[in-house]
Structure formats: C-alpha cells, structure tokens
N, C-alpha and C positions, 0 to 999 in steps of 0.2 A: 381435577381441581388445576386451574389455572395458576402457574407460578408467579408470585408478586416480584415485580421488578424493584432491585434495590436501589435507594439513592446512595452514591458514593460519598464519603467525607469530603470536606472542602480543602483540608490541609492533612499532611501525612501524618501529623500527630494527633489528629481526631480519629485516626482509623482504629476501631476497637480491636484488642488484641487478639481475640477469637476469629474476626474476620481476616487479619493478617496472615495468621496461622493456617486458616482454609485456603487463602489465595498461594501461601507458599507451598501448600501440600497438592495443589492443583484441584482442590475440591470444588472450587466455583470461579467464576469469571469475574474480572474486575468490573467495577461499576461506572468508573469514569476515568480520566487521565490522571488523578492523583493516586488512585490505586495503583494503574497501569505502570506508574513511574516508581511505586513504593515496592513492588514485588521484587524479593531478592531471587534473582534469576538462577544464581549459582545454587542456591538451597532448593529452588523449585527443580532444579536439574537434577540434584542428588536425592531428592525424594521420588522423583519419578523413575529414576534408575533401581532404586530400591523396591519400588512397588512393582517394577517389571523384572526383577532379576537380571538387571545388567549392569551392576555397580563397576565392571572391569570398563565400561566406556568413560567413567567419572574422569579418572586422571588425565587421559588425553584431550578430553575437552576443556577442562579446566586449563591444561597448559595453553591451550589455543587462546583462551580468554587472556591469561597473563601475558602473552607475546603481543597483544594488541598495543598499538602505539597510542591509541586513545581509547579509553573506556566509557563507552556511553551505553544506554538502554539499547540504542539501535545496534551498534557495534557488537555488543555482547550476544544480543539477539541473533545476528548474522552467524557470529563464531559458533554459537552452540548448534543453529540449524545446519551450517557447514560441517560441524563436529559429526551430528547425526548421519548426515550423508555419507562422510566417510567410514563411520563406523559400521553402518548398514552394508557397505560393501566389502571391507575387510573382514566381516562375520558372516557374509551371505545371510543377512537379516532384514529381509523385506517385511517382516512383522512389525518392528519398531516404527517403520514409517506409516503403516495403515493405524498404530495406535496414536501416534502425535498427530496424524492428519485428522481425526475425529475426535480428539480429546475434549473434555469438558473445559479445561483451562483455554483460555483465549491465548495467552502468551505461549503455551506449547504448540497450539495451531499455528501461531507466528513461526516458530521455528521450522514448521514443517514446510513453509513456503520457500525457504531456502534449499530444502533438499529436490526442490524443482529448478530454482533458478541456478543451483550449482552444478546440475546434471549435464555434463558435456554430451553426452549420448543422445540428449534429446535436442531435435531441431526447434526452432522459434514457434512452429506451428505446434508441435507437442507440448512445448512448455506452455503457451497459451491456453490449450485445451485443458491441461492439468490445472492451471492456476485459477480459471474462471469459477470453479465452486468457491475459492477462497474469496474472490471478488465479490461475491454474493454473500458472504458471511455476515451473520446478524451482528457482529462485533466490529466496531469501528476499528480497534488495534489492528485486527486481522486484515481489515480492507485496506489499511495504510501500509502495512507492512508487505503485502503480497505484490504490490506493484513495483516496490523498491525492490523485491527479490528477483524479479524478471527485468528491470528496467535496463542494465547493461546489456542484456540480449537483446532487448527492442532497439536500443540504439545501434548496436552492430548489425541488426537486420531491419533497418528502420522501413523500407518500402514494402517488404513482406509483411512486417507487424502492422503498419497502417492499413494495409489491405484487409489483413484479417479483421483488425479491430473496427474497420468499417462495418461490418456484420453486428459487431456489439451494440452499435448505437440504436439499434432497433430492436435490442432485447427488452422485454416486458420488465425486467428487473433495473430500477434506477441505479442500483450499486453496481450492476454489471456495465450499463451505459456511462456511468462517472469514471469507471477504470480506465476507460478508452481515452478520454481526454487526460485524466489525472497522470497515468504511466507515461505519457508523451509531452508532458508540459515542457516548453524549451528550457526552462531554468529549474523547475520544480522546488521541492522542499526537501532538505536532508540528503541530497543527492547531487550527482556529477550533472552538468549542463549536458544537453543533446546539441552540439555545436551547429550540425545541419539544421535543425529546426529554428535555431536563432537567427541564422543567416538566409534561411528560406523556409519561412514560416507558411508560405502557400501550400506546402507538402501537408501540412495538417489539415487543410480545409477538407479532405475526404472524410475527416471524423466530426469536424466542427460543424459543417453545414447542416447536416441532420439533426443537430441538436441545438440548434440557434433559436429554438422556441419550446425548448423541452419542459414539461410541466413540472418536473422536480428541481425544488431548489438546490438540493446537493449536486445536481448536474449542472445547474445554470451558474453555481459558484464556480465549479471546476471549469468551464467554458471560458468564463470570463476571465479566471486567473490566468488560463492558457494565453489568451490574447493580451493581457496586461504582461505576462512575461516577454512575449514577442515584441511589445510595444518599447521595450528598452533597447531593442537593436534594431527593428524595422518599425518605428512610428508610423510611417505613410501607408504601409500595408495595413497595419491595424485601424488607422482611420478611414482608409478605403472602403474596408470590410464592414466595419460599423455604419458608414453611409449607405453601403450597399443593403445592408440587412434591414437597416431601418425604412428604407422604402420598401423592400419585399415583405417584411413582417410587421405588422402593427401591434403585435401582442405586448402585454405588459412583461411577458417572460424575457422577450427578446430585448426589450427597454432595460430591464434589470441586469441582463448579459451585457449590453452596451456599456452601461453606465461603470460595471466593474472593470470591463476591458479598457476603458480610456482613463481611469483614475490617475495611473502615473504621468501620461501626457498632460491631462490637465493641471495636474499638481506643479508640473514644470512651467506650465504656461503663466501660473500666477507671478 
C-alpha cells in the first residue's frame, strides 16, 4: 500500500500535538518548512540517543549548542552533526553514522551530512562521492543542508570541485544536477560567499553550460540564481552569457533561466 503524503500545517500553532511528538521522536519526516522549523532538535537528539543507547553523547553535544554565538535551525543542525562526528571518533562508533545517515527523520539525515563535511580525513573527491546520495534525497531539507555541509570544502578546492561536479550535470536525477549549481553559487543562501566565483564567474561555466536548457524547473531556478548572484559583481559577464545562450538555445527553458539571471540587472536599470 502506497504511503499517503501528508500536507503540513500552515503555521506552527496549527501542527497537531501528536504530529509534533512524532517529529520530535524521529518517527516521521517533516512535511513542509513550517514543520521543519518547529522540530525541537535538542529533544529529537535526546530521543535518538535514548533509542540507540548512547545517552552519554548528549551532554557534550548540548554543550556545543550552548556555545554557539548564534543559535538558529542551521547552526544547531551543524553543531549536532559535528558533535556526532566527534563522538563517533572518540568512541570508535561507526554504527551511529550509519544509523543517522539512513534514519527516517529528515532532520537526523541532515545531521549526517555534517559528519561528511567535517571529516578532515576525506579529500574533496571523497566528500562529494559520499554526499551525492544526500543530494538525491527525497526530502527538501536534506538536499538543502547537504550542500551547506560541504560548501566550505568546495570553496577551498574550487577547481577540483568544479571538475567533479561537471559530471553531475549529466546525472539523470534532477536533484543531483541541481546540487552542482546550488552548492557553487557565488553568493548562495545562508552561507559564506565564494569570492573567487564572485570575481571570476566564468569558472562556473563548466557546470552552467550543460544545464542552460535543463528540463527541470528545480535546476533552472538554481542556474538562474547562480547567474543572478554573479551579476551583482560581474554584470557584463552575465549579460554577455545571456546574449550568447539566447542565440544558441531557443528553448523556453533557456528563456526562463535568462529571465531569472537578469532580474537584478533589469531592476537596477529602471
């Protein structure tokens, strides 16, 4: 029997008590952003550690959360993921990494992405290989967090990363293709900028060109946003690329990407 997809509540106060309890127990996935933001990650962490007989991990991970300068959903997510990585090493516990990587809870899978991003023993190629399954996750939250988890490593190893991600642009899964552009956006969202791409956006063409007429709107939005990011520092580059693509590709997909790419430039021209 096919599982019926839940429709999430429109506001936090409308989330049924039993649904919130199941979310905080890691029994179900969040259905939308409202639920994703409503989950008590500390409580979810405590419940997971009780369920897996690892309560000794709780105190040090909670301490990491309390030491954060700014506590947001994303910073807490990163702190917990980092804490799991550190505890897995300290206790020689690879099993917990497998548990959180395949857990039913989307937020717990989000934590798992940071155990990859924070692992200094992995080179960028290994990190990207390990993160790819998360980039294809069926849940939007995991897909968003996974690129955040490895973005610092991508920025530090930009040339190699772009070379690897170029092959992702041909992947049959639109989520994997989208990762290639979203993870390398010059400015991005909720993350540090990649200065090299802000000033030399042409480096990104190796991944953008193959997706200039991608059939998936999810990918089109990302490519358009990538170029819109670049337009804030290198407007002439973006205008020239859009003119080039307009001549080369007469598809509605390319036209949509161009419109998104030029929106800041056109707004400034008014």
